[in-house]
C-alpha positions as CSV (number, residue, x, y, z in Angstrom):
1,M,-43.8,70.4,25.7
2,P,-42.2,70.6,29.1
3,H,-39.3,68.3,28.3
4,G,-38.2,69.9,25.0
5,N,-36.5,67.4,22.8
6,H,-36.1,64.8,25.6
7,F,-37.9,61.5,24.7
8,I,-39.8,60.2,27.8
9,I,-41.2,56.8,28.7
10,V,-44.1,56.7,31.1
11,T,-45.3,53.4,32.6
12,I,-48.7,52.9,34.2
13,D,-49.4,49.6,36.0
14,G,-52.4,48.5,38.0
15,G,-55.4,46.2,38.2
16,A,-58.5,46.3,36.1
17,A,-60.5,49.5,36.2
18,A,-57.9,51.3,38.3
19,G,-57.9,54.2,35.8
20,K,-54.9,53.2,33.6
21,S,-56.4,53.6,30.2
22,S,-58.2,56.9,30.8
23,T,-55.1,58.4,32.4
24,A,-52.8,57.1,29.7
25,G,-55.1,58.4,27.0
26,A,-55.2,61.9,28.5
27,L,-51.4,62.0,29.0
28,S,-50.9,60.9,25.4
29,E,-52.9,63.9,24.2
30,R,-51.5,66.4,26.6
31,H,-47.8,65.5,26.1
32,H,-47.9,64.0,22.5
33,L,-47.0,60.5,23.6
34,L,-47.8,57.2,21.8
35,H,-50.4,55.4,23.9
36,V,-49.9,51.7,24.2
37,D,-52.5,49.7,26.0
38,T,-50.8,46.3,26.5
39,G,-54.0,44.9,28.0
40,S,-55.5,45.1,24.5
41,F,-52.5,43.0,23.2
42,Y,-53.2,40.2,25.6
43,R,-56.9,40.5,24.8
44,A,-56.1,40.2,21.1
45,V,-54.0,37.1,21.7
46,T,-56.7,35.6,23.9
47,L,-59.3,36.2,21.2
48,Y,-56.9,34.7,18.6
49,L,-56.5,31.5,20.7
50,L,-60.2,31.2,21.6
51,K,-61.1,31.4,18.0
52,R,-58.9,28.3,17.5
53,G,-60.7,26.4,20.2
54,L,-57.9,26.6,22.7
55,T,-58.0,26.9,26.4
56,P,-55.3,28.0,28.9
57,E,-54.7,24.4,29.7
58,D,-53.6,23.6,26.1
59,E,-50.1,25.0,26.6
60,D,-48.4,22.8,23.9
61,K,-51.1,23.7,21.3
62,I,-50.8,27.4,22.3
63,R,-47.0,27.3,21.8
64,E,-47.6,25.8,18.4
65,A,-50.3,28.3,17.5
66,L,-48.1,31.2,18.4
67,Q,-45.2,30.1,16.2
68,N,-47.0,31.3,13.0
69,P,-48.9,34.6,13.4
70,A,-47.2,37.9,12.5
71,I,-47.8,40.7,14.9
72,T,-47.4,44.3,13.8
73,T,-48.5,47.8,15.1
74,R,-51.1,49.9,13.4
75,L,-51.3,53.6,14.4
76,R,-54.8,55.0,15.1
77,G,-54.3,58.6,16.0
78,R,-52.0,58.4,19.1
79,M,-53.0,54.8,19.9
80,A,-50.9,51.8,19.0
81,R,-53.2,48.9,17.9
82,I,-52.0,45.3,17.4
83,A,-52.6,43.5,14.2
84,I,-52.3,39.7,14.2
85,D,-51.8,38.4,10.6
86,D,-52.9,41.8,9.3
87,E,-56.2,41.7,11.3
88,V,-56.9,44.4,13.8
89,P,-59.5,43.1,16.3
90,G,-62.3,45.3,17.3
91,E,-65.2,45.3,19.8
92,E,-64.7,41.5,20.4
93,L,-61.7,42.4,22.7
94,R,-64.2,43.5,25.4
95,S,-66.5,40.5,25.1
96,P,-67.5,38.6,28.3
97,Q,-65.6,35.6,26.9
98,V,-62.3,37.5,26.6
99,N,-62.9,39.2,29.9
100,E,-63.2,35.8,31.5
101,Q,-60.2,34.2,30.0
102,V,-57.6,37.0,29.4
103,S,-55.9,36.7,32.8
104,R,-55.6,33.0,32.4
105,F,-54.0,33.2,29.0
106,A,-51.8,36.1,30.1
107,S,-50.5,34.0,33.0
108,L,-48.8,31.6,30.6
109,K,-45.1,32.1,30.1
110,V,-45.4,31.3,26.4
111,V,-47.9,34.1,25.9
112,R,-45.9,36.7,27.7
113,E,-42.7,35.7,25.9
114,F,-44.7,36.0,22.6
115,L,-45.4,39.7,23.3
116,L,-42.3,40.8,25.2
117,D,-40.1,42.1,22.4
118,F,-43.2,43.4,20.5
119,Q,-44.1,45.6,23.5
120,R,-40.5,46.9,24.0
121,G,-40.3,47.7,20.4
122,H,-42.9,50.5,20.8
123,A,-40.2,52.9,22.1
124,S,-38.6,52.8,18.7
125,F,-42.0,52.9,17.0
126,A,-42.9,56.0,18.9
127,R,-39.6,57.7,17.9
128,E,-40.0,56.7,14.3
129,N,-43.5,58.2,14.2
130,G,-42.5,61.6,15.7
131,F,-43.9,61.2,19.2
132,D,-42.3,63.0,22.1
133,G,-42.4,59.9,24.2
134,L,-44.4,56.8,25.1
135,V,-47.0,56.0,27.7
136,M,-47.5,52.3,28.2
137,E,-50.1,50.8,30.5
138,G,-50.5,47.3,31.8
139,R,-49.6,45.0,34.7
140,D,-45.8,44.5,34.3
141,I,-44.7,47.5,32.4
142,G,-42.7,49.3,35.1
143,S,-41.4,46.0,36.5
144,V,-40.5,44.0,33.4
145,I,-41.0,45.8,30.1
146,F,-39.5,49.2,30.9
147,P,-38.0,48.9,34.5
148,E,-35.7,51.8,33.8
149,A,-38.4,54.2,32.5
150,E,-38.1,57.7,33.7
151,F,-41.7,57.9,35.0
152,R,-43.3,54.8,36.6
153,F,-46.8,54.9,38.2
154,F,-49.0,52.3,39.9
155,L,-52.7,53.0,40.1
156,E,-54.9,51.2,42.5
157,A,-58.5,51.4,43.9
158,D,-60.6,49.2,46.1
159,P,-62.6,46.4,44.4
160,D,-66.0,48.0,45.0
161,A,-65.0,51.2,43.2
162,R,-63.5,49.3,40.3
163,N,-66.6,47.1,40.0
164,Q,-68.8,50.2,39.9
165,R,-66.6,51.7,37.1
166,R,-67.0,48.5,35.0
167,V,-70.8,48.6,35.5
168,K,-70.8,52.2,34.3
169,Q,-68.8,51.2,31.3
170,G,-71.4,48.5,30.5
171,E,-68.9,45.6,30.9
172,Q,-68.9,42.4,32.8
173,D,-65.5,41.8,34.5
174,S,-64.5,39.6,37.4
175,I,-62.3,42.1,39.2
176,E,-61.3,40.1,42.2
177,E,-60.6,36.9,40.2
178,R,-58.5,38.8,37.7
179,D,-56.6,40.4,40.6
180,R,-55.9,37.0,42.1
181,L,-54.7,35.5,38.8
182,D,-52.6,38.5,37.9
183,T,-50.9,38.9,41.2
184,Q,-50.3,35.1,41.7
185,R,-49.0,34.1,38.3
186,K,-45.4,32.9,38.2
187,T,-44.3,35.0,35.2
188,A,-44.3,38.8,35.5
189,P,-47.0,39.1,38.2
190,L,-48.9,42.3,38.9
191,V,-46.9,44.2,41.5
192,C,-46.1,47.8,42.3
193,P,-42.6,48.2,40.8
194,E,-40.0,49.2,43.3
195,G,-39.5,53.0,43.1
196,A,-42.8,53.6,41.2
197,I,-45.2,56.3,42.4
198,R,-48.3,54.6,43.9
199,I,-51.6,56.4,43.5
200,D,-54.9,55.3,45.1
201,T,-57.7,56.4,42.8
202,T,-60.6,55.2,44.9
203,R,-61.8,58.6,45.9
204,M,-60.2,60.7,43.1
205,S,-61.9,61.9,40.0
206,L,-60.3,61.1,36.7
207,E,-59.3,64.7,36.3
208,E,-57.5,64.7,39.6
209,V,-55.6,61.6,38.7
210,I,-54.6,63.0,35.3
211,A,-53.5,66.3,36.9
212,K,-51.4,64.6,39.6
213,V,-49.6,62.4,37.1
214,S,-49.1,65.2,34.6
215,D,-47.8,67.6,37.2
216,I,-45.2,65.0,38.2
217,I,-44.1,64.5,34.6
218,E,-44.0,68.3,33.9
219,G,-42.1,69.0,37.1
220,E,-39.5,66.3,36.7
221,A,-39.0,66.6,32.9
222,R,-38.1,70.3,32.9
């Protein structure tokens, strides 16, 4: 491990299909880091609320619904999975219904506040479980969740490239609409954090992205 006993926090922000999850997963394996995909957390909450017949317009009912559930972390390999009331959601997280609504629910202050401390708590969770650090991906990680993280990255790619990636993954996703909602929301909008390293992945292979980010981490953490 290039950083010895030094615990590191790596944040990766960016829009949908910019390469965050694949890059974070590879870094997790290479550097023995806990991998936290916060997008899956918002998807899980979206699914939880949709199952209760709620829409993003039902803010008062959402606030009431989020007073009761217990959220905990389940470790699957190097991946942190969210459990809501002891239930770990599965393939439903990538359903067209969740894809369509997740950015709308995630734009709500009450939803973001519900997950804020839970997300930050994964640094302690990673230490307690013997990891050498944490790699967390999302849309406000380097700007809100861990603004003082040692390594902060922002991945981006043009919409056409990202749409093609979603098609190859067999998913339906409204990239442009989600970008609009994520960047324009009032609470913790999607932005490139000040001081973060910006990487355009449009014409880069996944291996090239992983190598570039990993080289930076290895070089700075010595």
